C-alpha positions as CSV (number, residue, x, y, z in Angstrom):
1,X,10.5,49.6,12.1
2,X,8.7,46.7,12.8
3,X,9.7,43.6,14.2
4,X,10.4,40.8,11.7
5,X,8.6,37.7,12.2
6,X,10.6,34.9,11.8
7,X,8.5,31.8,10.7
8,X,9.7,28.7,11.9
9,X,9.1,25.7,9.5
10,X,7.1,22.5,11.5
11,X,8.7,19.3,10.3
12,X,7.1,16.3,11.2
13,X,8.5,12.9,11.0
14,X,7.1,10.2,8.7
15,X,7.0,6.8,10.0
16,X,6.2,5.0,6.3
17,X,5.5,1.4,7.4
18,X,3.0,2.7,9.9
19,X,0.9,4.9,7.9
20,X,-1.5,2.1,6.2
21,X,-3.0,-0.9,7.6
22,X,-2.2,-3.6,5.6
23,X,-5.3,-5.6,7.2
24,X,-7.2,-3.0,5.7
25,X,-5.2,-2.5,2.3
26,X,-6.6,-6.2,1.5
27,X,-9.9,-5.3,2.3
28,X,-10.2,-2.4,-0.2
29,X,-8.2,-5.1,-2.8
30,X,-11.1,-7.7,-2.0
31,X,-14.2,-4.5,-2.6
32,X,-12.8,-3.3,-5.5
33,X,-11.6,-6.7,-7.3
34,X,-15.0,-8.5,-6.4
35,X,-17.8,-6.5,-5.7
36,X,-20.4,-8.9,-6.4
37,X,-18.3,-11.4,-4.6
38,X,-14.9,-13.2,-4.9
39,X,-14.9,-15.1,-8.0
40,X,-11.7,-17.3,-9.1
41,X,-9.4,-15.5,-11.4
42,X,-9.0,-19.0,-13.4
43,X,-12.8,-20.3,-14.3
44,X,-14.5,-16.9,-13.2
45,X,-16.9,-19.3,-11.4
46,X,-18.3,-17.9,-8.3
47,X,-18.5,-21.3,-6.0
48,X,-15.7,-20.8,-3.6
49,X,-14.8,-21.2,-0.6
50,X,-11.9,-19.8,2.2
51,X,-8.4,-22.3,2.2
52,X,-6.6,-20.7,5.0
53,X,-4.4,-17.8,4.6
54,X,-0.5,-16.5,3.2
55,X,2.2,-17.6,5.7
56,X,3.9,-14.8,4.7
57,X,1.6,-11.7,4.1
58,X,-1.3,-13.2,7.1
59,X,-3.7,-10.5,5.6
60,X,-3.9,-12.2,2.5
61,X,-7.4,-15.0,2.2
62,X,-6.6,-17.9,0.1
63,X,-9.5,-19.5,-1.6
64,X,-10.3,-23.0,-3.3
65,X,-12.3,-22.9,-6.6
66,X,-15.4,-25.8,-6.4
67,X,-15.8,-25.5,-9.8
68,X,-12.0,-26.0,-11.3
69,X,-10.3,-26.9,-8.2
70,X,-7.4,-24.6,-8.2
71,X,-6.4,-22.2,-5.5
72,X,-5.6,-18.4,-5.3
73,X,-5.1,-15.4,-3.3
74,X,-6.6,-11.9,-2.6
75,X,-3.5,-10.7,-5.3
76,X,-3.7,-13.7,-8.1
77,X,-3.3,-12.2,-11.6
78,X,-2.8,-8.8,-10.3
79,X,0.3,-6.3,-10.7
80,X,0.7,-6.8,-6.8
81,X,1.1,-10.4,-7.1
82,X,4.9,-12.0,-6.4
83,X,5.9,-9.3,-5.2
84,X,7.9,-9.3,-1.5
85,X,6.9,-6.0,0.2
86,X,3.3,-5.7,2.1
87,X,0.2,-4.5,-0.3
88,X,0.4,-1.4,2.2
89,X,4.1,-0.3,1.0
90,X,2.2,-0.7,-2.6
91,X,-0.7,1.3,-1.4
92,X,1.3,4.0,-0.2
93,X,3.5,4.6,-3.2
94,X,0.4,5.0,-5.5
95,X,-0.4,7.2,-3.0
96,X,2.4,9.5,-2.8
97,X,2.5,9.3,-7.0
98,X,-1.1,10.7,-6.8
99,X,0.0,13.4,-4.8
100,X,2.9,14.1,-7.2
101,X,5.7,13.7,-4.4
102,X,9.0,12.8,-5.4
103,X,7.8,9.4,-6.0
104,X,11.4,8.4,-7.1
105,X,13.4,8.6,-3.8
106,X,10.3,8.0,-1.7
107,X,10.2,4.5,-3.5
108,X,13.8,4.1,-3.0
109,X,13.2,4.9,1.3
110,X,10.0,2.5,0.7
111,X,11.6,-0.2,-0.3
112,X,14.4,-0.2,2.1
113,X,17.2,0.8,-0.7
114,X,17.7,4.4,0.9
115,X,17.4,4.8,5.2
116,X,14.8,6.4,6.6
117,X,16.9,8.9,7.5
118,X,17.2,10.6,3.4
119,X,13.5,11.4,4.0
120,X,11.8,13.8,5.7
121,X,8.4,15.2,5.9
122,X,7.3,18.8,6.3
123,X,4.1,21.0,6.9
124,X,4.2,24.4,5.7
125,X,2.0,27.2,4.8
126,X,2.3,26.0,1.7
127,X,1.2,22.4,2.2
128,X,3.0,18.6,2.6
129,X,6.3,18.3,1.3
130,X,9.2,15.8,0.9
131,X,12.6,16.7,2.3
132,X,15.6,15.2,1.1
């Protein structure tokens, strides 16, 4: 009789908050939102000057439109505007949704509704998966 090999599953802890760099997320939003250069979301003019950064989300660039005089930021008039979670958290949520992970539970952990100890990441022969 041959020996049965027990396969140990390799578990890797996942630090969700460290997965994505917030600055890189803002750079990606700028590239995708304004491929031809920054444009005012209010009047759609392109005579724009940089006008500081957000005091809380310091990677978020603020702008001033020279045409209409209104100020705006990288996320103004987007689905990400006005939320209190960092942009990197929202990008991670979109990433997990794209992978078809059990997103509801993951979102609760990401948004600090459940403790991170309830979420584990496992890499097995089948592929990555979240454990609860």
